[in-house]
MARLUM-854421 format. One line per 3 residues: number of its first residue (from 1); their letters; for each residue x, y, z of N, C-alpha, C, O. Coordinates in steps of 0.02 Angstrom, whole numbers, plus 50000, padded with zeros to 5 digits. Atoms other than C-alpha are relative to their C-alpha. Layout:
BEGIN
NUM) a) X/Y/Z/X/Y/Z/X/Y/Z/X/Y/Z; ...
***
This chain:
BEGIN
1) xxx) 50075/49996/49997/55462/45507/43944/49954/50003/50074/49967/49963/50118; 50032/50010/49927/55344/45539/44096/49948/49959/50011/49908/49945/49966; 50050/50037/49986/55237/45441/44180/49923/50021/49961/49888/49991/49920
4) xxx) 50081/49972/50038/55074/45541/44130/50007/49985/49908/49959/49972/49871; 49996/49987/50073/55142/45543/43948/49979/49921/49970/49934/49907/49931; 50015/50079/50010/55153/45345/43938/49942/49986/50015/49909/49958/49971
7) xxx) 50082/50020/49996/54986/45323/44009/49964/50016/49950/49927/49972/49928; 50030/49983/50064/54920/45415/43868/50003/49957/49953/49955/49929/49927; 49985/50063/50054/54997/45302/43754/49975/49955/50012/49940/49929/49970
10) xxx) 50047/50083/49977/54932/45148/43845/49943/50026/49981/49928/50000/49928; 50088/49978/50007/54745/45235/43836/49990/49996/49928/49940/49966/49907; 50026/49996/50078/54757/45265/43641/50031/49929/49980/50000/49914/49929
13) xxx) 49991/50049/50013/54849/45086/43625/49921/49955/50016/49884/49932/49972; 50053/50034/49970/54708/45004/43725/49936/50022/49966/49904/49972/49950; 50043/49982/50056/54571/45099/43619/49999/49973/49935/49952/49949/49903
16) xxx) 49982/50055/50077/54655/45026/43460/49986/49935/50012/49948/49903/49976; 50011/50082/49982/54660/44854/43540/49934/49969/49992/49923/49914/49968; 50075/50019/50010/54465/44855/43549/49983/50002/49923/49924/49997/49907
19) xxx) 50027/49988/50084/54465/44874/43346/50041/49919/49989/50037/49897/49932; 49982/50076/50036/54551/44687/43334/49967/49964/50038/49947/49963/50096; 50042/50072/49995/54473/44531/43309/50030/49943/49999/50081/49938/49965
22) xxx) 49995/50066/50010/54489/44362/43327/50050/49984/49932/50030/50014/49883; 49995/50022/50084/54596/44289/43166/50043/50059/49955/50075/50043/49905; 49975/49940/50032/54660/44473/43113/50092/49999/49984/50142/49984/50017
25) xxx) 49917/49991/50035/54822/44502/43000/50017/50069/50007/49985/50109/49974; 50005/49947/49970/54885/44648/43081/50079/50031/49975/50127/49992/49973; 49960/49953/50005/55011/44785/43035/50026/50023/50064/49983/50050/50099
28) xxx) 49985/49971/49949/55112/44835/43175/50050/50054/50002/50106/50041/49978; 49950/49962/50002/55198/44995/43205/50057/50021/50019/50079/49978/50058; 49915/49983/49955/55381/45081/43263/49973/50053/50043/49918/50079/50038
31) xxx) 50012/49954/49952/55384/45191/43393/49996/49987/50076/50004/49931/50100; 50017/50013/49934/55351/45218/43570/49947/49989/50015/49939/49957/50067; 50076/50002/49976/55162/45229/43568/49979/49924/49955/49934/49885/49970
34) xxx) 50016/50073/50031/55165/45077/43444/50023/49949/50036/49990/49898/50034; 49956/50031/49933/55271/44996/43573/49970/49988/50067/49987/49942/50105; 50053/50021/49941/55132/45019/43713/49951/49962/49950/49915/49922/49980
37) xxx) 50074/50038/50027/55001/44944/43574/50024/49923/50008/49988/49880/50034; 49991/50060/50005/55122/44792/43543/50006/49967/50109/50020/49909/50125; 49992/50028/49938/55128/44766/43746/49916/49968/50025/49898/49913/50046
40) xxx) 50068/50021/49973/54943/44770/43783/49970/49939/49948/49935/49892/49965; 50027/50079/50038/54913/44646/43617/50030/49940/50025/49999/49887/50029; 50003/50070/49980/55021/44528/43686/49974/49980/50075/49977/49922/50094
43) xxx) 50045/50026/49957/54929/44529/43841/49945/49948/49979/49938/49894/50008; 50061/50019/50011/54771/44479/43754/50020/49946/49948/49974/49917/49919; 49967/50047/50039/54884/44362/43650/50018/49935/50039/50003/49878/50021
46) xxx) 50004/50035/49952/54937/44282/43803/49931/49959/50046/49929/49909/50082; 50061/50023/49965/54753/44273/43858/49955/49942/49928/49900/49916/49938; 50026/50040/50054/54706/44168/43691/49962/50042/49928/49919/50018/49893
49) xxx) 50021/49968/50049/54674/44299/43564/50066/49984/49927/50126/49995/49927; 49952/50028/50050/54743/44225/43387/49999/50065/49939/49953/50082/49902; 49981/49959/50061/54823/44357/43272/50063/49981/49965/50089/49927/49980
52) xxx) 49935/50002/50039/54976/44370/43157/50015/50061/49994/49971/50102/49980; 49980/49922/50028/55071/44529/43132/50061/50010/49962/50106/49970/49973; 49941/49990/50041/55201/44592/43015/50030/50082/50032/50003/50137/50037
55) xxx) 49963/49948/49960/55319/44707/43100/50015/50051/49946/50020/50035/49887; 49979/49952/50057/55362/44890/43019/50053/50009/50016/50066/50063/49989; 49933/50002/49960/55539/44876/43110/50044/49940/50016/50013/49887/50023
58) xxx) 49965/50050/49984/55680/44763/43148/49985/50003/50089/49979/49955/50127; 50005/49980/49928/55658/44855/43323/49936/49967/50023/49936/49928/50071; 50054/50027/49974/55476/44815/43333/49974/49911/49989/49928/49882/50018
61) xxx) 49998/50066/49989/55500/44633/43280/50031/49964/50061/50002/49918/50089; 49968/50003/49934/55616/44613/43424/49963/49998/50049/49967/49948/50086; 50035/50006/49943/55497/44659/43547/49937/49949/49973/49923/49909/50017
64) xxx) 50057/50050/50023/55349/44552/43455/50019/49947/50032/49985/49922/50077; 49967/50059/49997/55461/44415/43470/50012/49973/50076/50000/49916/50097; 49997/50017/49935/55510/44442/43655/49937/49983/50043/49935/49943/50089
67) xxx) 50046/50005/49950/55338/44467/43717/49931/49939/49965/49873/49930/49986; 50042/50064/50023/55259/44313/43606/49949/50011/49952/49900/49975/49942; 50052/49981/50062/55174/44412/43457/49994/49947/49958/50051/49924/49958
70) xxx) 49977/50045/50058/55162/44283/43325/50015/50054/49930/49979/50100/49912; 49988/49957/50068/55249/44359/43156/50002/49962/49938/50023/49904/49932; 49988/50019/50072/55240/44337/42980/50022/50067/49960/50036/50122/49983
73) xxx) 49968/49946/50048/55294/44434/42816/49948/50025/49957/49891/50002/49950; 50049/49989/50044/55222/44523/42697/50003/49962/49929/49955/49965/49889; 49980/50057/50052/55284/44405/42565/49954/49947/50009/49915/49933/49964
76) xxx) 50048/50060/49984/55190/44255/42655/49923/50028/49984/49884/50003/49943; 50068/49957/49974/55031/44387/42711/50005/50048/49952/50043/50094/49968; 49992/49922/50027/55018/44519/42578/49956/50038/50006/49967/50097/49995
79) xxx) 50042/49964/49997/54851/44564/42612/49980/50013/50089/49958/49967/50123; 50013/49979/49914/54826/44650/42806/49919/50002/49996/49880/49996/49948; 50078/49990/50000/54652/44675/42894/50002/50062/50016/49963/50105/49996
82) xxx) 49999/49930/49967/54721/44818/43000/50072/50017/50010/50115/49974/50017; 49928/49989/49974/54876/44910/43036/49990/50049/50059/49934/50074/50061; 50003/49971/49945/54907/45006/43198/50071/50049/50018/50115/50023/50052
85) xxx) 49931/49980/49987/55052/45120/43213/49996/50072/50015/49945/50099/49992; 50006/49930/49972/55090/45306/43293/50024/50028/49938/50041/50004/49884; 49980/49941/50047/55129/45470/43216/50029/50034/50041/50027/50023/50102
88) xxx) 49975/49951/49988/55227/45619/43230/49960/50050/49995/49959/50083/50047; 50057/49955/49990/55095/45735/43193/49934/49968/49958/49938/49929/49911; 50055/50016/50024/54930/45708/43150/49944/50077/49981/49922/50112/50026
91) xxx) 50029/49949/50030/54831/45847/43031/49917/49988/49972/49874/49945/49981; 50066/50006/50031/54688/45882/42940/49980/49946/49950/50026/49922/49916; 50028/50061/50021/54575/45743/42860/50067/49930/50009/50097/49898/49966
94) xxx) 49940/50057/49977/54703/45616/42943/50063/49988/49959/50093/49934/49953; 49925/50004/50013/54860/45673/42856/50049/50001/50045/50052/50049/50082; 49919/50022/49954/55022/45615/42951/50060/50028/49955/50075/50030/49895
97) xxx) 49909/50009/50012/55205/45658/42969/50018/49956/50040/50017/49965/50101; 49946/50054/49955/55302/45494/43019/50042/49995/49971/50052/50013/49913; 49929/50022/50038/55460/45428/43004/50058/50027/50079/50119/50017/50079
100) xxx) 49961/49980/49939/55533/45496/43181/50042/49946/50021/50093/49956/50055; 49976/50068/49968/55577/45312/43214/50048/49987/49959/50095/49951/49975; 49942/50032/50057/55677/45297/43052/49958/49944/49962/49996/49911/49928
103) xxx) 50035/50054/50019/55527/45164/42988/49964/50020/49944/49927/49976/49921; 50048/49966/50030/55444/45268/42877/49970/49966/49936/49911/49965/49918; 50012/50049/50077/55459/45158/42706/49969/49940/50022/49920/49927/49987
106) xxx) 50028/50061/49981/55411/44994/42794/49938/50004/50025/49892/49965/50012; 50070/49968/49979/55278/45095/42889/49946/50004/49938/49893/49973/49941; 50033/49966/50059/55207/45168/42720/49980/49924/49958/49925/49915/49932
109) xxx) 50028/50064/50055/55206/44987/42624/49954/49949/50030/49918/49911/49999; 50040/50058/49963/55130/44885/42781/49932/50042/49985/49888/50016/49950; 50049/49968/50004/55004/45028/42790/49952/50004/49949/49891/50005/49954
112) xxx) 50035/50000/50082/54970/45033/42590/49970/49912/49992/49918/49905/49961; 50021/50064/49991/54945/44835/42613/49948/49977/50053/49940/49917/50063; 50063/49997/49949/54802/44853/42743/49946/50024/49982/49950/50075/49948
115) xxx) 50062/49972/50025/54620/44877/42715/49977/50056/50060/49932/50094/50041; 49995/49946/49985/54625/44997/42856/50058/50019/50055/50094/49972/50072; 49955/49987/49962/54739/45093/42978/49975/50044/50041/49929/50084/50034
118) xxx) 50048/49971/49927/54710/45150/43146/50072/50027/50027/50122/49993/50040; 49937/49967/49959/54835/45293/43219/49978/50009/50078/49921/50022/50096; 49998/49992/49926/54870/45301/43413/50052/50038/50012/50111/50027/50000
121) xxx) 49952/49933/49967/54939/45465/43490/49974/50022/50056/49919/50004/50078; 50016/49961/49952/54938/45571/43624/49965/50070/49980/49944/50067/49922; 50038/49929/50016/54857/45750/43608/50051/50048/49973/50034/50095/49938
124) xxx) 49933/49939/50016/55036/45846/43582/49998/49968/49932/50040/49999/49900; 49972/50004/50089/55034/45760/43382/49954/50020/49980/49952/50009/49919; 50048/49964/50045/54882/45851/43341/50020/50060/49984/50049/50096/50026
127) xxx) 49985/49932/50019/54905/46001/43238/49955/50029/49944/49930/49989/49904; 50039/49970/50057/54811/46117/43119/50012/50002/49942/49972/50001/49896; 49966/50001/50074/54941/46122/42983/50072/49948/50017/50111/49951/50065
130) xxx) 49934/50044/50005/55078/45988/42946/50065/50039/50003/50075/50088/49967; 49930/49968/50025/55258/46035/42967/50034/50024/50068/50091/50046/50068; 49951/49978/49935/55304/46074/43153/50047/49956/50021/50101/49970/50047
133) xxx) 49928/50056/49999/55396/45909/43163/50021/50009/49927/49988/50028/49878; 49948/50009/50062/55537/45888/43034/49974/49949/49954/49961/49893/49976; 50020/50042/50054/55485/45805/42890/50045/49959/49962/50074/49976/49910
136) xxx) 49949/50045/50008/55589/45644/42882/49997/49982/49917/49943/49984/49887; 49996/50013/50082/55643/45599/42690/50043/49951/50004/50095/49965/50034; 49965/50054/50016/55714/45431/42653/50036/49989/49930/50013/49973/49875
139) xxx) 49959/49988/50085/55857/45449/42521/50045/49928/50001/50058/49893/50050; 49955/50032/50035/55966/45336/42420/50070/50032/50029/50076/50094/50033; 49936/49967/49974/56152/45354/42497/50039/50014/49927/50077/50061/49932
142) xxx) 49969/49983/50049/56221/45361/42322/49955/50069/49971/49895/50081/49962; 50041/49931/50026/56205/45542/42256/49966/50046/50041/49923/50085/50020; 50028/49966/49946/56166/45618/42424/50001/50076/49999/49954/50114/50012
145) xxx) 49993/49940/50018/56232/45769/42387/49934/50038/49950/49893/50078/49971; 50039/49995/50060/56130/45797/42235/49927/50007/50008/49892/50054/49990; 50060/49996/49979/55975/45738/42303/49970/50034/50050/49909/50037/50057
148) xxx) 50005/49923/49966/55989/45882/42432/49979/50059/49985/49944/50104/50007; 50019/49921/50027/55996/46000/42325/49929/49997/49943/49900/50045/49917; 50057/49983/50045/55855/45950/42218/49945/50012/50047/49905/50056/50033
151) xxx) 50046/49987/49942/55746/45937/42380/50006/50062/50010/49953/50089/49993; 49998/49927/49985/55791/46108/42423/49970/50038/49938/49918/50069/49952; 50028/49986/50060/55749/46165/42246/49922/49983/49999/49880/50028/49992
154) xxx) 50083/50022/50011/55575/46071/42239/49966/50030/50063/49906/50042/50054; 50027/49979/49955/55537/46136/42406/49988/50080/50002/49938/50104/50028; 50000/49938/50016/55578/46318/42360/49941/50026/49953/49907/50077/49956
157) xxx) 50035/49965/50050/55485/46313/42207/49910/49998/50039/49864/50026/50009; 50067/50008/49979/55318/46272/42328/50009/50057/50068/49981/50046/50121; 49989/49955/49937/55363/46410/42453/50034/49971/50059/50019/49996/50113
160) xxx) 49960/50045/49934/55462/46308/42576/50070/50017/50010/50106/50022/49961; 49909/49999/49991/55643/46335/42646/49996/49982/50081/49952/49988/50123; 49977/50025/49922/55710/46274/42804/50076/49944/49981/50101/49927/49927
163) xxx) 49939/50020/49987/55862/46186/42856/49989/49913/49965/49934/49888/49977; 50004/50077/49991/55887/45986/42796/50067/49985/50031/50119/50017/50024; 49951/50033/49970/55991/45886/42892/50006/49928/49994/49955/49894/49997
166) xxx) 49991/50080/50005/56061/45708/42875/49996/49980/50080/50032/50002/50124; 50009/50017/49936/55995/45623/43026/50072/49951/50021/50109/49929/49976; 49935/50009/49954/56143/45555/43147/49968/49984/50058/49922/50011/50089
169) xxx) 50012/50036/49932/56141/45443/43285/50071/49979/50034/50110/49956/49993; 49939/50008/49968/56289/45416/43400/50069/50038/49957/50125/50013/49957; 49943/49974/50040/56395/45543/43282/50012/49973/49922/50053/49999/49884
172) xxx) 49981/50015/50058/56373/45434/43123/49927/50014/49983/49881/50031/50019; 50068/49994/50035/56235/45440/42989/49965/49945/50022/49991/49890/50030; 50054/50048/49979/56064/45355/43045/49987/49959/49944/49971/49992/49895
175) xxx) 50014/50035/50030/56038/45199/42946/49944/49964/49986/49935/49920/50028; 50069/50032/49982/55869/45132/42902/50013/49932/49994/50066/49907/49975; 49995/50076/50008/55826/44953/42909/50006/49980/49924/50031/49925/49910
178) xxx) 49987/50013/50074/55826/44953/42718/50062/50029/49968/50069/50035/49907; 49944/49968/50020/55995/45035/42717/50018/50045/49957/50062/50053/49915; 49996/49905/50018/55952/45219/42689/50025/50036/50030/50056/50020/50081
181) xxx) 49975/49954/49954/55998/45360/42744/49915/50053/50015/49862/50033/49992; 50066/49968/49971/55852/45496/42819/50042/50071/49979/50104/50073/49982; 49999/49928/50005/55855/45693/42773/49932/50031/50045/49873/50014/50036
184) xxx) 50057/49982/49953/55751/45785/42909/49991/50068/49986/50031/50110/50004; 50012/49925/50028/55675/45940/42832/49949/50026/50021/49890/50009/50019; 50046/49958/49952/55627/46088/42937/49968/50048/49967/49983/50107/49974
187) xxx) 50028/49941/50031/55508/46170/42826/49951/50038/50015/49920/50072/49975; 50064/49980/49958/55379/46223/42968/49953/49984/49959/49957/49937/49919; 50030/50019/50046/55230/46244/42891/49981/49963/49933/50017/49972/49884
190) xxx) 49996/50045/50067/55173/46131/42754/49931/50011/49978/49896/49963/49995; 50059/49973/50019/55003/46228/42672/49984/49945/49954/49928/49920/49961; 50028/50063/50070/54994/46090/42517/50037/49921/50012/50065/49891/49966
193) xxx) 49963/50062/49997/55063/45930/42585/49988/49957/49944/50041/49932/49924; 49997/50041/50065/54994/45825/42424/50042/50031/49952/50072/49987/49921; 49968/49963/50036/55081/45948/42322/50089/49974/49999/50124/49947/49957
196) xxx) 49951/50024/49982/55230/45925/42409/50039/49928/50006/50098/49912/50003; 49982/50088/50003/55231/45733/42422/49993/49976/49929/50021/49924/49915; 49964/50019/50046/55214/45731/42245/50067/50025/49958/50093/50000/49908
199) xxx) 49941/49975/50031/55355/45834/42207/50041/49946/50012/50063/49906/49970; 49958/50051/49981/55454/45731/42331/50000/49949/49958/50049/49947/49921; 50012/50047/50045/55387/45577/42235/50037/49993/49935/50057/49936/49924
202) xxx) 49963/49980/50047/55475/45634/42080/50050/50013/50015/50069/50046/49967; 49925/49997/49988/55647/45648/42148/50033/49933/49990/50016/49894/50035; 49974/50073/50014/55741/45485/42086/50031/49979/50064/50018/49924/50089
205) xxx) 49973/50037/49944/55853/45483/42242/49965/50000/50053/49993/49976/50102; 50052/50008/49943/55707/45496/42358/49972/49938/50001/49941/49922/49951; 50040/50051/49997/55644/45338/42415/49941/49988/50025/49901/49947/50003
208) xxx) 50073/50001/49973/55506/45361/42511/50002/50087/50057/50051/50118/50077; 49994/49943/49949/55452/45519/42627/49928/50006/50052/49872/49993/50031; 50031/49998/49936/55360/45545/42799/49924/50031/49989/49890/50042/50039
211) xxx) 50053/49965/50009/55210/45624/42727/49943/49938/49983/49936/49909/49929; 50046/50062/50011/55070/45491/42756/49919/50044/49978/49890/50078/50020; 50059/49979/50029/54906/45549/42640/49953/49930/49982/49969/49879/49952
214) xxx) 50060/50045/50024/54742/45451/42624/50010/49938/50014/49988/49897/49974; 49967/50074/49971/54816/45297/42717/49967/49993/50073/49949/49935/50084; 50038/50015/49953/54732/45318/42889/49934/50007/49986/49907/50043/49944
217) xxx) 50079/49993/49991/54554/45283/42936/49986/50040/50065/49943/50084/50071; 50036/49987/49935/54541/45315/43107/50054/50033/50050/50110/50007/50048; 49945/49981/49941/54644/45410/43251/49964/49987/50063/49905/50003/50070
220) xxx) 50016/49988/49935/54631/45375/43429/50041/50031/50039/50095/50003/50049; 49954/49945/49965/54706/45532/43538/49981/49996/50057/49922/50000/50074; 50004/50010/49937/54740/45510/43705/49990/50076/50032/49997/50113/49983
223) xxx) 49993/49946/49960/54728/45671/43822/49932/50030/50038/49875/50015/50019; 50050/49966/49949/54619/45774/43959/49947/49943/50035/49887/49948/50048; 50062/50050/49975/54543/45620/44029/49957/49959/49963/49919/49922/49994
226) xxx) 50031/50028/50043/54471/45551/43881/50044/49969/49925/50097/49993/49905; 49969/50030/50082/54524/45456/43704/49954/50033/49959/49896/50014/49971; 50033/49980/50063/54449/45560/43547/50003/49953/49969/50035/49904/49987
229) xxx) 50016/50048/50059/54401/45468/43397/49999/50056/49939/49957/50101/49939; 49991/49960/50069/54453/45558/43223/49988/49952/49955/50014/49896/49957; 50015/50048/50063/54378/45485/43061/49957/49937/50017/49926/49949/50069
232) xx) 50040/50029/49998/54282/45336/43059/50023/49938/50060/50073/49902/50063; 49978/50053/49948/54275/45226/43211/49985/49920/49988/50003/49878/50030
***
């Protein structure tokens, strides 16, 4: 990551930090931009800010513990005030594609448990139509081949085609924190994300998908010397 790109992520993270109030229960996202938020949050915590966070991945949990951000769980704290997370794409009406970091299931559970969700990103994540970034689909390992074929048929019925690849890391299938696999679907433009989301939800082998619709309230997007606000500030 270039120094300029990292600075954009930090600027967006700082804008989101301004929305954090003392005593808040926070959902804390996963990925490079969310990690910049953890770092600026930790500085405020060291200065006396009192918050407690629910991390969306083991990776985020480790960073929070390393930097001194207090953590809880959704079992202990089932209702959150605010989730702050990154995104792989931000489209119309703050529709998102997430899951590039492999944490989409926990990210969606945490976002749904929050009164508000703020997305932080650099300007490269803005798109007119979702789908440039391959859509992550978290699946059960049992019946993988059958599930992939059903995803293909379901997508084709919606006019979508493209390669479906089981995500790998270091030559082996990538396994999520929940013990599942991820299929990355290169559909290209997704003109009707809601129809696709509903169709994927109906496939038994699909655990969750990376279409985050009606979850984000606000996006802070850094670029061109400013941080733009989308949605309710």
